[in-house]
N, CA, C and O atoms as a CHARMM CRD file, in Angstrom:
* protein
*
  248
    1    1 MET  N      2.61500 -31.22300  -7.13600 PROA 1      0.00000
    2    1 MET  CA     3.79200 -30.48300  -6.89500 PROA 1      0.00000
    3    1 MET  C      3.49100 -28.96700  -6.82800 PROA 1      0.00000
    4    1 MET  O      2.76600 -28.39400  -7.64100 PROA 1      0.00000
    5    2 LYS  N      4.10500 -28.37500  -5.80000 PROA 2      0.00000
    6    2 LYS  CA     3.85700 -26.94300  -5.63300 PROA 2      0.00000
    7    2 LYS  C      5.07700 -26.22300  -6.23000 PROA 2      0.00000
    8    2 LYS  O      6.20800 -26.67300  -6.04300 PROA 2      0.00000
    9    3 TYR  N      4.85500 -25.10200  -6.94900 PROA 3      0.00000
   10    3 TYR  CA     5.73800 -24.18900  -7.49400 PROA 3      0.00000
   11    3 TYR  C      5.78600 -22.94700  -6.78500 PROA 3      0.00000
   12    3 TYR  O      4.74200 -22.45900  -6.35300 PROA 3      0.00000
   13    4 ARG  N      6.93800 -22.36300  -6.61400 PROA 4      0.00000
   14    4 ARG  CA     7.09600 -21.04200  -5.96400 PROA 4      0.00000
   15    4 ARG  C      7.78000 -20.16000  -6.91900 PROA 4      0.00000
   16    4 ARG  O      8.64400 -20.60600  -7.67300 PROA 4      0.00000
   17    5 MET  N      7.41400 -18.87900  -6.91700 PROA 5      0.00000
   18    5 MET  CA     8.00500 -17.92400  -7.75000 PROA 5      0.00000
   19    5 MET  C      9.33100 -17.49000  -7.12100 PROA 5      0.00000
   20    5 MET  O      9.42500 -17.25700  -5.91600 PROA 5      0.00000
   21    6 SER  N     10.33600 -17.39000  -7.96300 PROA 6      0.00000
   22    6 SER  CA    11.69000 -16.91600  -7.49800 PROA 6      0.00000
   23    6 SER  C     11.64200 -15.46800  -7.40800 PROA 6      0.00000
   24    6 SER  O     10.86500 -14.82500  -8.11200 PROA 6      0.00000
   25    7 LYS  N     12.47700 -14.89100  -6.53100 PROA 7      0.00000
   26    7 LYS  CA    12.59700 -13.47700  -6.49000 PROA 7      0.00000
   27    7 LYS  C     13.71400 -12.89500  -7.41100 PROA 7      0.00000
   28    7 LYS  O     14.06000 -11.71500  -7.35800 PROA 7      0.00000
   29    8 ASN  N     14.24700 -13.81000  -8.25300 PROA 8      0.00000
   30    8 ASN  CA    15.34500 -13.43600  -9.14000 PROA 8      0.00000
   31    8 ASN  C     14.77900 -13.45300 -10.58300 PROA 8      0.00000
   32    8 ASN  O     14.06500 -14.38000 -10.96400 PROA 8      0.00000
   33    9 ILE  N     15.10300 -12.44100 -11.35100 PROA 9      0.00000
   34    9 ILE  CA    14.71100 -12.34900 -12.74600 PROA 9      0.00000
   35    9 ILE  C     15.98200 -12.13100 -13.48700 PROA 9      0.00000
   36    9 ILE  O     16.77400 -11.28000 -13.08000 PROA 9      0.00000
   37   10 GLY  N     16.23700 -12.85200 -14.56600 PROA 10     0.00000
   38   10 GLY  CA    17.43500 -12.67600 -15.32500 PROA 10     0.00000
   39   10 GLY  C     17.05800 -12.30100 -16.78100 PROA 10     0.00000
   40   10 GLY  O     16.11500 -12.85600 -17.34400 PROA 10     0.00000
   41   11 PHE  N     17.82700 -11.32900 -17.38900 PROA 11     0.00000
   42   11 PHE  CA    17.56200 -11.00700 -18.79900 PROA 11     0.00000
   43   11 PHE  C     18.91800 -11.11700 -19.50600 PROA 11     0.00000
   44   11 PHE  O     19.92100 -10.58800 -19.02600 PROA 11     0.00000
   45   12 GLN  N     18.93800 -11.80600 -20.64700 PROA 12     0.00000
   46   12 GLN  CA    20.11900 -11.89300 -21.39400 PROA 12     0.00000
   47   12 GLN  C     20.21600 -10.72300 -22.35100 PROA 12     0.00000
   48   12 GLN  O     19.30500 -10.53300 -23.15700 PROA 12     0.00000
   49   13 VAL  N     21.29200  -9.91500 -22.30200 PROA 13     0.00000
   50   13 VAL  CA    21.45500  -8.73600 -23.11000 PROA 13     0.00000
   51   13 VAL  C     22.80200  -8.80900 -23.89900 PROA 13     0.00000
   52   13 VAL  O     23.79200  -9.39500 -23.46000 PROA 13     0.00000
   53   14 LYS  N     22.75400  -8.18400 -25.06100 PROA 14     0.00000
   54   14 LYS  CA    24.03200  -8.16100 -25.91600 PROA 14     0.00000
   55   14 LYS  C     25.10700  -7.20200 -25.25900 PROA 14     0.00000
   56   14 LYS  O     26.31400  -7.43700 -25.30800 PROA 14     0.00000
   57   15 ASP  N     24.57900  -6.15300 -24.67000 PROA 15     0.00000
   58   15 ASP  CA    25.51600  -5.10500 -24.13900 PROA 15     0.00000
   59   15 ASP  C     25.23600  -4.87200 -22.63400 PROA 15     0.00000
   60   15 ASP  O     24.39900  -4.01900 -22.34000 PROA 15     0.00000
   61   16 VAL  N     25.81600  -5.50400 -21.74100 PROA 16     0.00000
   62   16 VAL  CA    25.62100  -5.34600 -20.33800 PROA 16     0.00000
   63   16 VAL  C     25.79700  -3.90800 -19.81200 PROA 16     0.00000
   64   16 VAL  O     25.03700  -3.39100 -18.99300 PROA 16     0.00000
   65   17 GLU  N     26.82300  -3.34100 -20.33700 PROA 17     0.00000
   66   17 GLU  CA    27.21200  -1.95100 -19.90100 PROA 17     0.00000
   67   17 GLU  C     26.06900  -0.98900 -20.27500 PROA 17     0.00000
   68   17 GLU  O     25.70900  -0.11600 -19.48500 PROA 17     0.00000
   69   18 LYS  N     25.51200  -1.14800 -21.46200 PROA 18     0.00000
   70   18 LYS  CA    24.40300  -0.30500 -21.98700 PROA 18     0.00000
   71   18 LYS  C     23.11800  -0.63000 -21.10700 PROA 18     0.00000
   72   18 LYS  O     22.38100   0.29700 -20.77100 PROA 18     0.00000
   73   19 ALA  N     22.87400  -1.80600 -20.77000 PROA 19     0.00000
   74   19 ALA  CA    21.72300  -2.13400 -19.96600 PROA 19     0.00000
   75   19 ALA  C     21.91000  -1.63400 -18.53400 PROA 19     0.00000
   76   19 ALA  O     20.97700  -1.14300 -17.89900 PROA 19     0.00000
   77   20 LYS  N     23.14900  -1.77400 -18.04300 PROA 20     0.00000
   78   20 LYS  CA    23.45500  -1.17300 -16.71900 PROA 20     0.00000
   79   20 LYS  C     23.29900   0.32900 -16.67000 PROA 20     0.00000
   80   20 LYS  O     22.84600   0.83100 -15.64100 PROA 20     0.00000
   81   21 HSD  N     23.63200   1.07600 -17.68000 PROA 21     0.00000
   82   21 HSD  CA    23.46000   2.45700 -17.74500 PROA 21     0.00000
   83   21 HSD  C     21.93700   2.86000 -17.77400 PROA 21     0.00000
   84   21 HSD  O     21.51900   3.82300 -17.13100 PROA 21     0.00000
   85   22 PHE  N     21.11800   2.04800 -18.57400 PROA 22     0.00000
   86   22 PHE  CA    19.72700   2.27500 -18.58800 PROA 22     0.00000
   87   22 PHE  C     19.04500   2.01800 -17.20400 PROA 22     0.00000
   88   22 PHE  O     18.18200   2.78500 -16.77500 PROA 22     0.00000
   89   23 TYR  N     19.42500   1.01500 -16.58600 PROA 23     0.00000
   90   23 TYR  CA    18.80800   0.73800 -15.15000 PROA 23     0.00000
   91   23 TYR  C     19.27600   1.71700 -14.25000 PROA 23     0.00000
   92   23 TYR  O     18.52800   2.06400 -13.33600 PROA 23     0.00000
   93   24 GLU  N     20.41100   2.22300 -14.36700 PROA 24     0.00000
   94   24 GLU  CA    20.87500   3.25300 -13.33000 PROA 24     0.00000
   95   24 GLU  C     20.32200   4.63500 -13.59600 PROA 24     0.00000
   96   24 GLU  O     19.77800   5.28500 -12.70400 PROA 24     0.00000
   97   25 SER  N     20.48100   5.11800 -14.95500 PROA 25     0.00000
   98   25 SER  CA    20.07900   6.45100 -15.20800 PROA 25     0.00000
   99   25 SER  C     18.57800   6.72900 -15.44700 PROA 25     0.00000
  100   25 SER  O     18.05200   7.78900 -15.10900 PROA 25     0.00000
  101   26 ILE  N     17.93600   5.74300 -16.03500 PROA 26     0.00000
  102   26 ILE  CA    16.53100   5.84700 -16.38900 PROA 26     0.00000
  103   26 ILE  C     15.59900   5.37400 -15.25000 PROA 26     0.00000
  104   26 ILE  O     14.67300   6.06800 -14.83200 PROA 26     0.00000
  105   27 LEU  N     15.91100   4.11700 -14.76500 PROA 27     0.00000
  106   27 LEU  CA    15.07100   3.53100 -13.72200 PROA 27     0.00000
  107   27 LEU  C     15.50500   3.87600 -12.29700 PROA 27     0.00000
  108   27 LEU  O     14.78100   3.62200 -11.33400 PROA 27     0.00000
  109   28 GLY  N     16.73300   4.47500 -12.17800 PROA 28     0.00000
  110   28 GLY  CA    17.14100   4.88400 -10.83900 PROA 28     0.00000
  111   28 GLY  C     17.58900   3.73500  -9.93900 PROA 28     0.00000
  112   28 GLY  O     17.61600   3.90300  -8.72000 PROA 28     0.00000
  113   29 LEU  N     17.94200   2.57600 -10.49300 PROA 29     0.00000
  114   29 LEU  CA    18.39400   1.51000  -9.61600 PROA 29     0.00000
  115   29 LEU  C     19.86600   1.59200  -9.51700 PROA 29     0.00000
  116   29 LEU  O     20.53800   2.03600 -10.44800 PROA 29     0.00000
  117   30 LYS  N     20.39000   1.16500  -8.39000 PROA 30     0.00000
  118   30 LYS  CA    21.86200   1.19000  -8.20700 PROA 30     0.00000
  119   30 LYS  C     22.46600  -0.25900  -8.10600 PROA 30     0.00000
  120   30 LYS  O     21.92900  -1.16400  -7.46700 PROA 30     0.00000
  121   31 GLU  N     23.54900  -0.36900  -8.75300 PROA 31     0.00000
  122   31 GLU  CA    24.21200  -1.71000  -8.73000 PROA 31     0.00000
  123   31 GLU  C     24.87500  -1.90700  -7.35100 PROA 31     0.00000
  124   31 GLU  O     25.59400  -1.02200  -6.88800 PROA 31     0.00000
  125   32 PRO  N     24.63900  -3.06000  -6.69000 PROA 32     0.00000
  126   32 PRO  CA    25.38800  -3.28600  -5.45500 PROA 32     0.00000
  127   32 PRO  C     26.85200  -3.57500  -5.76500 PROA 32     0.00000
  128   32 PRO  O     27.28500  -3.50900  -6.91500 PROA 32     0.00000
  129   33 ALA  N     27.59900  -3.89600  -4.71900 PROA 33     0.00000
  130   33 ALA  CA    29.03300  -4.08400  -4.89700 PROA 33     0.00000
  131   33 ALA  C     29.24700  -5.05500  -5.97800 PROA 33     0.00000
  132   33 ALA  O     28.47500  -6.00700  -6.09400 PROA 33     0.00000
  133   34 GLN  N     30.27800  -4.88100  -6.81000 PROA 34     0.00000
  134   34 GLN  CA    30.64000  -5.74900  -7.93000 PROA 34     0.00000
  135   34 GLN  C     31.06100  -7.11700  -7.53600 PROA 34     0.00000
  136   34 GLN  O     31.81300  -7.27600  -6.57400 PROA 34     0.00000
  137   35 SER  N     30.60800  -8.11500  -8.23800 PROA 35     0.00000
  138   35 SER  CA    31.03700  -9.47800  -7.88200 PROA 35     0.00000
  139   35 SER  C     31.99600  -9.95800  -9.02500 PROA 35     0.00000
  140   35 SER  O     32.24500  -9.24000  -9.99300 PROA 35     0.00000
  141   36 ASP  N     32.50600 -11.17900  -8.86400 PROA 36     0.00000
  142   36 ASP  CA    33.33500 -11.71200  -9.87900 PROA 36     0.00000
  143   36 ASP  C     32.57100 -12.26400 -11.15800 PROA 36     0.00000
  144   36 ASP  O     33.16400 -12.63900 -12.17000 PROA 36     0.00000
  145   37 ALA  N     31.31800 -12.27400 -11.01900 PROA 37     0.00000
  146   37 ALA  CA    30.53900 -12.77000 -12.16300 PROA 37     0.00000
  147   37 ALA  C     30.41400 -11.79600 -13.25800 PROA 37     0.00000
  148   37 ALA  O     30.66100 -10.60500 -13.06800 PROA 37     0.00000
  149   38 ASP  N     30.01000 -12.29300 -14.48300 PROA 38     0.00000
  150   38 ASP  CA    29.89600 -11.42200 -15.65500 PROA 38     0.00000
  151   38 ASP  C     28.58000 -10.69600 -15.61200 PROA 38     0.00000
  152   38 ASP  O     28.45700  -9.66800 -16.27800 PROA 38     0.00000
  153   39 GLU  N     27.63000 -11.13200 -14.91300 PROA 39     0.00000
  154   39 GLU  CA    26.37400 -10.42200 -14.87700 PROA 39     0.00000
  155   39 GLU  C     26.34200  -9.23600 -13.96500 PROA 39     0.00000
  156   39 GLU  O     27.18000  -9.10900 -13.07200 PROA 39     0.00000
  157   40 VAL  N     25.35800  -8.34000 -14.18100 PROA 40     0.00000
  158   40 VAL  CA    25.16500  -7.22400 -13.32800 PROA 40     0.00000
  159   40 VAL  C     23.88000  -7.43300 -12.58600 PROA 40     0.00000
  160   40 VAL  O     22.90200  -7.89000 -13.17800 PROA 40     0.00000
  161   41 GLU  N     23.84200  -7.12400 -11.33900 PROA 41     0.00000
  162   41 GLU  CA    22.65900  -7.43000 -10.51000 PROA 41     0.00000
  163   41 GLU  C     22.12300  -6.12500  -9.95400 PROA 41     0.00000
  164   41 GLU  O     22.88900  -5.33000  -9.40900 PROA 41     0.00000
  165   42 PHE  N     20.83200  -5.88600 -10.07900 PROA 42     0.00000
  166   42 PHE  CA    20.15600  -4.76500  -9.40100 PROA 42     0.00000
  167   42 PHE  C     19.16000  -5.35800  -8.44600 PROA 42     0.00000
  168   42 PHE  O     18.53400  -6.37800  -8.73400 PROA 42     0.00000
  169   43 ARG  N     19.01300  -4.70900  -7.29600 PROA 43     0.00000
  170   43 ARG  CA    18.09900  -5.22400  -6.25900 PROA 43     0.00000
  171   43 ARG  C     16.93400  -4.16300  -6.10200 PROA 43     0.00000
  172   43 ARG  O     17.16300  -2.95700  -6.01000 PROA 43     0.00000
  173   44 THR  N     15.79800  -4.65700  -6.08100 PROA 44     0.00000
  174   44 THR  CA    14.63500  -3.81300  -5.72700 PROA 44     0.00000
  175   44 THR  C     14.13600  -4.23200  -4.41300 PROA 44     0.00000
  176   44 THR  O     14.77000  -5.09600  -3.80900 PROA 44     0.00000
  177   45 HSD  N     13.00700  -3.69300  -3.86400 PROA 45     0.00000
  178   45 HSD  CA    12.45100  -4.08200  -2.61800 PROA 45     0.00000
  179   45 HSD  C     12.10200  -5.60100  -2.57100 PROA 45     0.00000
  180   45 HSD  O     12.24200  -6.27000  -1.54700 PROA 45     0.00000
  181   46 SER  N     11.62100  -6.11500  -3.79200 PROA 46     0.00000
  182   46 SER  CA    11.12700  -7.47700  -3.76600 PROA 46     0.00000
  183   46 SER  C     11.83100  -8.36300  -4.62200 PROA 46     0.00000
  184   46 SER  O     11.58800  -9.56400  -4.50400 PROA 46     0.00000
  185   47 ASN  N     12.76300  -7.93900  -5.56600 PROA 47     0.00000
  186   47 ASN  CA    13.38300  -8.75700  -6.54100 PROA 47     0.00000
  187   47 ASN  C     14.84100  -8.44300  -6.68600 PROA 47     0.00000
  188   47 ASN  O     15.32300  -7.39100  -6.26500 PROA 47     0.00000
  189   48 SER  N     15.56300  -9.41500  -7.31400 PROA 48     0.00000
  190   48 SER  CA    16.87500  -9.16100  -7.81000 PROA 48     0.00000
  191   48 SER  C     16.77900  -9.32400  -9.31300 PROA 48     0.00000
  192   48 SER  O     16.22600 -10.30100  -9.81700 PROA 48     0.00000
  193   49 ILE  N     17.33300  -8.33800 -10.02700 PROA 49     0.00000
  194   49 ILE  CA    17.24400  -8.34300 -11.54600 PROA 49     0.00000
  195   49 ILE  C     18.66300  -8.49100 -12.05400 PROA 49     0.00000
  196   49 ILE  O     19.52900  -7.68200 -11.72100 PROA 49     0.00000
  197   50 PHE  N     18.91100  -9.50900 -12.85400 PROA 50     0.00000
  198   50 PHE  CA    20.20100  -9.83300 -13.39500 PROA 50     0.00000
  199   50 PHE  C     20.29300  -9.53000 -14.86700 PROA 50     0.00000
  200   50 PHE  O     19.39300  -9.87400 -15.63300 PROA 50     0.00000
  201   51 LYS  N     21.38800  -8.88100 -15.27800 PROA 51     0.00000
  202   51 LYS  CA    21.61200  -8.65300 -16.66000 PROA 51     0.00000
  203   51 LYS  C     22.76200  -9.60700 -17.12300 PROA 51     0.00000
  204   51 LYS  O     23.88900  -9.40600 -16.66900 PROA 51     0.00000
  205   52 ILE  N     22.57100 -10.51300 -17.89900 PROA 52     0.00000
  206   52 ILE  CA    23.50700 -11.58600 -18.25500 PROA 52     0.00000
  207   52 ILE  C     23.99100 -11.36800 -19.70000 PROA 52     0.00000
  208   52 ILE  O     23.14700 -11.19100 -20.57900 PROA 52     0.00000
  209   53 PRO  N     25.25700 -11.37000 -19.98300 PROA 53     0.00000
  210   53 PRO  CA    25.72400 -11.17000 -21.31800 PROA 53     0.00000
  211   53 PRO  C     25.35200 -12.44700 -22.22300 PROA 53     0.00000
  212   53 PRO  O     25.40000 -13.60700 -21.81400 PROA 53     0.00000
  213   54 GLY  N     24.99700 -12.07400 -23.43800 PROA 54     0.00000
  214   54 GLY  CA    24.63200 -13.16900 -24.38800 PROA 54     0.00000
  215   54 GLY  C     24.16200 -12.62200 -25.70300 PROA 54     0.00000
  216   54 GLY  O     23.84800 -11.43400 -25.77200 PROA 54     0.00000
  217   55 ASN  N     24.09100 -13.42300 -26.77400 PROA 55     0.00000
  218   55 ASN  CA    23.60500 -12.94800 -28.05300 PROA 55     0.00000
  219   55 ASN  C     22.17800 -13.39300 -28.38900 PROA 55     0.00000
  220   55 ASN  O     21.58700 -12.95100 -29.37500 PROA 55     0.00000
  221   56 GLU  N     21.65400 -14.26000 -27.56000 PROA 56     0.00000
  222   56 GLU  CA    20.19700 -14.72600 -27.79400 PROA 56     0.00000
  223   56 GLU  C     19.24000 -13.91000 -26.96400 PROA 56     0.00000
  224   56 GLU  O     19.53100 -13.49100 -25.84400 PROA 56     0.00000
  225   57 ASN  N     18.09200 -13.70300 -27.55800 PROA 57     0.00000
  226   57 ASN  CA    17.01400 -13.15700 -26.75700 PROA 57     0.00000
  227   57 ASN  C     16.12300 -14.27600 -26.15400 PROA 57     0.00000
  228   57 ASN  O     15.14800 -14.69900 -26.77400 PROA 57     0.00000
  229   58 LEU  N     16.45300 -14.71600 -25.01300 PROA 58     0.00000
  230   58 LEU  CA    15.69600 -15.78500 -24.41000 PROA 58     0.00000
  231   58 LEU  C     14.51600 -15.36600 -23.59800 PROA 58     0.00000
  232   58 LEU  O     13.76000 -16.18300 -23.07200 PROA 58     0.00000
  233   59 GLY  N     14.37600 -14.05100 -23.50900 PROA 59     0.00000
  234   59 GLY  CA    13.29000 -13.60700 -22.67600 PROA 59     0.00000
  235   59 GLY  C     13.68900 -13.63900 -21.14900 PROA 59     0.00000
  236   59 GLY  O     14.79200 -14.05200 -20.79000 PROA 59     0.00000
  237   60 PRO  N     12.78600 -13.20600 -20.32400 PROA 60     0.00000
  238   60 PRO  CA    13.15200 -13.20100 -18.88400 PROA 60     0.00000
  239   60 PRO  C     13.26500 -14.62700 -18.32500 PROA 60     0.00000
  240   60 PRO  O     12.43100 -15.46700 -18.66400 PROA 60     0.00000
  241   61 VAL  N     14.23500 -14.92500 -17.50600 PROA 61     0.00000
  242   61 VAL  CA    14.33700 -16.21800 -16.84100 PROA 61     0.00000
  243   61 VAL  C     13.93100 -15.97400 -15.37600 PROA 61     0.00000
  244   61 VAL  O     14.55400 -15.14000 -14.72000 PROA 61     0.00000
  245   62 MET  N     12.97700 -16.62300 -14.87200 PROA 62     0.00000
  246   62 MET  CA    12.53500 -16.42900 -13.53400 PROA 62     0.00000
  247   62 MET  C     12.88400 -17.62200 -12.72200 PROA 62     0.00000
  248   62 MET  O     12.59000 -17.66300 -11.52800 PROA 62     0.00000
């Protein structure tokens, strides 16, 4: 069986707005148009990074 790496990476965070602020002000990424979903998505040249609300630290989900 062949596995392929996804271009999506998700991080569960307790405070999505705080994470959004960090990614925008420190890393310089911009959030695309808002969707109806609870998560926040940032797009880079090669990946989409999602910030998903939650209380557990599950590590990155690829």
